[in-house]
C-alpha positions, 0 to 999 in steps of 0.5 A, spaced: 831 630 532 834 632 526 837 640 526 838 644 520 846 645 520 847 649 513 843 652 508 847 653 501 845 656 494 845 652 488 851 654 483 846 652 478 840 656 480 839 662 485 832 660 486 834 653 489 837 651 496 841 645 499 839 643 506 844 640 511 841 636 517 845 633 523 841 627 526 847 626 531 851 622 527 854 628 523 852 633 518 849 631 511 846 633 505 838 632 506 834 635 500 834 641 496 828 646 496 825 652 492 826 659 494 819 659 495 818 653 499 824 655 503 820 661 505 814 658 506 816 653 511 821 658 515 827 654 514 833 656 517 840 654 521 838 651 528 831 649 526 829 642 528 825 638 523 821 631 525 820 626 519 813 628 518 815 635 517 821 633 512 816 629 508 811 635 508 817 640 505 819 635 500 812 634 498 811 642 497 818 642 493 815 637 488 809 641 487 813 647 486 818 643 481 812 640 477 808 647 477 814 650 474 815 644 469 807 645 467 808 653 466 814 652 462 810 646 458 804 651 457 809 657 454 809 654 448 802 653 446 795 652 449 794 645 452 788 642 455 788 639 462 789 632 460 795 634 456 799 638 462 797 632 467 799 627 462 806 630 461 807 631 469 805 624 470 810 622 464 816 626 468 814 621 474 811 626 478 807 622 483 799 623 482 798 627 489 803 632 486 800 632 479 793 633 482 795 639 487 799 642 481 792 642 476 788 645 482 793 651 482 793 651 475 786 652 474 786 657 480 790 661 476 787 660 470 793 657 466 789 652 464 781 652 461 778 647 457 773 651 455 778 656 452 782 651 449 777 647 445 774 654 442 782 656 440 783 649 438 776 649 433 778 656 430 785 654 429 784 647 426 778 650 422 781 656 419 788 653 418 787 646 416 780 646 414 778 640 418 771 638 419 767 637 425 768 630 426 775 629 426 776 635 431 771 632 436 775 626 436 782 630 436 779 634 442 776 627 445 783 624 445 786 631 449 781 630 454 775 635 452 768 632 454 763 631 448 759 637 451 765 642 451 767 640 444 760 641 441 759 648 445 766 650 441 763 647 435 758 652 435 762 657 432 763 653 426 757 654 422 755 650 416 756 655 411 763 655 413 764 648 413 761 648 406 766 653 404 772 649 407 769 642 404 769 645 397 776 647 398 778 640 399 773 637 393 776 642 388 783 640 390 781 632 388 778 635 382 784 638 380 789 632 382 785 627 379 785 628 371 786 620 369 780 617 372 772 617 370 767 622 373 764 617 377 771 615 380 772 623 382 765 623 385 767 617 389 774 620 391 771 627 393 766 624 398 771 619 401 776 625 402 771 629 405 769 623 410 776 622 412 776 630 413 770 629 418 765 633 414 757 631 415 753 627 410 749 634 409 755 638 408 758 633 403 751 633 399 751 640 398 758 640 396 757 634 391 751 638 388 755 645 387 762 642 385 763 643 378 767 636 377 764 633 371 769 632 365 767 634 359 767 629 353 774 630 351 777 629 358 772 623 360 775 620 353 782 621 355 781 618 362 778 612 359 784 611 354 789 612 360 785 607 364 784 602 358 791 602 356 793 600 363 788 594 362 790 592 355 797 589 358 793 585 363 788 582 358 791 582 351 793 575 351 786 572 351 781 571 346 778 577 342 771 576 345 774 574 352 778 580 352 773 585 350 768 582 355 774 583 361 775 590 358 768 592 358 767 590 365 773 593 368 772 600 365 765 599 367 767 598 374 772 604 374 766 609 372 765 609 365 759 609 361 757 603 356 757 608 351 764 611 351 767 604 353 764 601 346 766 607 342 773 605 345 773 598 343 770 599 336 775 604 335 781 599 337 778 594 333 778 598 327 785 600 328 
């Protein structure tokens, strides 16, 4: 039966040790272990180890190394259980090792999906202004159950959602000065849907938001769009040109009255 002939500390780490065995064919390096594993299994010179004991020791050392890697990973920020497990599997730790590490992490409360979901909602609502729909999708990708996500979202009231959605909507209004009021409304709705806000919240924002262009702004927006379209349709006959311009500008959300005004003034120039 193999016997431990020597145990030496590693130069690169004071907490890891190299174990040497002699199975009758001379001394050889067998494996390395963490200090805790060394003490747990009572490894010392002269101790005999059978094959199963060696496998158990190596498994225990893999668990310790994976546990340390998980703690290091969690040191940067909170993680969901799935994020930690996926990282360990990516590092090529065996599934039984990962399962044991996750059990230990839960036992010592280093991971807690309820707390993670709560913190995630708070952070991404207050710093990123995301809507509930987007955050639920993101939490799902991180392995958070639907029930856990919805429980965490209870802290994000409809009033808070409207406030965040209004911030996004006002940015759209300030940015989009060269399009019609109708198009601005459409862009506001599309933006808020992408951000994950519900139709109820979007409806409230659309009612409260001051995004109506005044007459001068609407006219200036139409002129900008019309000048672009003129280059496309100017080569056709006058009647065809006017029809295509009217159709194109109407599709962009301008009223028939303001379109006719533009075409009449253009005709008089």
